[in-house]
C-alpha positions as CSV (number, residue, x, y, z in Angstrom):
1,M,-3.8,-24.9,8.6
2,F,-4.6,-21.3,9.8
3,R,-5.7,-18.8,7.3
4,R,-5.9,-15.1,7.9
5,P,-8.4,-13.2,5.7
6,R,-6.9,-10.6,3.6
7,L,-7.2,-8.4,0.6
8,G,-4.1,-7.9,-1.5
9,R,-3.5,-5.3,-4.2
10,S,-0.4,-4.3,-6.3
11,G,0.2,-1.4,-8.6
12,H,2.9,0.1,-10.7
13,H,3.7,3.2,-12.7
14,R,5.8,3.6,-15.9
15,P,7.9,5.0,-17.0
16,A,9.5,5.5,-13.3
17,E,8.6,1.8,-12.7
18,A,7.2,2.7,-9.0
19,E,5.6,-0.2,-7.3
20,L,3.2,-0.3,-4.3
21,S,2.3,-3.7,-3.0
22,L,-0.6,-3.8,-0.2
23,V,-2.0,-6.5,1.6
24,L,-4.9,-5.4,4.3
25,F,-5.5,-8.0,7.2
26,R,-8.5,-8.3,9.6
27,G,-7.5,-6.9,12.8
28,G,-6.4,-3.6,12.0
29,W,-3.2,-3.9,10.2
30,A,-1.5,-4.1,6.5
31,D,1.6,-5.1,4.9
32,V,2.5,-2.0,2.8
33,D,6.0,-2.2,0.5
34,Y,7.2,0.0,-2.1
35,L,9.6,0.6,-4.7
36,A,9.9,4.2,-5.6
37,H,13.2,4.1,-7.4
38,L,16.1,1.9,-7.1
39,N,17.5,3.2,-4.1
40,D,14.0,4.4,-2.7
41,T,12.5,1.0,-1.3
42,G,11.0,0.0,2.0
43,C,7.9,-0.6,4.0
44,L,5.2,2.0,5.1
45,P,3.7,1.9,8.6
46,A,0.5,0.2,8.7
47,S,-1.1,-0.7,11.9
48,D,-3.8,0.4,14.1
49,I,-6.3,0.6,11.3
50,T,-9.7,1.5,12.8
51,S,-12.3,1.4,10.0
52,A,-12.7,0.9,6.3
53,R,-12.8,4.8,6.1
54,D,-9.5,4.8,7.6
55,S,-8.0,2.1,5.6
56,G,-9.2,4.0,2.3
57,S,-7.6,7.2,3.4
58,R,-4.3,5.5,4.4
59,M,-4.5,4.0,1.1
60,D,-4.9,7.2,-0.8
61,E,-1.9,8.4,1.0
62,W,0.3,5.4,0.3
63,V,-0.6,5.6,-3.4
64,T,0.0,9.4,-3.9
65,G,3.1,9.1,-2.0
66,V,4.7,6.3,-3.9
67,L,2.9,6.6,-7.4
68,G,2.1,10.3,-7.3
69,P,-1.0,12.0,-7.7
70,C,-4.0,9.9,-9.2
71,G,-1.8,6.7,-8.9
72,G,0.6,8.2,-11.7
73,A,-2.4,8.4,-14.4
């Protein structure tokens, strides 16, 4: 059995019920799926991540883009 090391995170924001699902994989890529509204769902581009700083910057952009400023707090 082959396992790829990864880090997963999921978050949601009420009352809009927006959701972001993120799995970072070793090797510079991630699976990023979102549900912003019933008619606004999809995957975000997440390849060629070059460093921990790059992944953090992109994560900030994804969270803000889907959940709003400060994760909807």
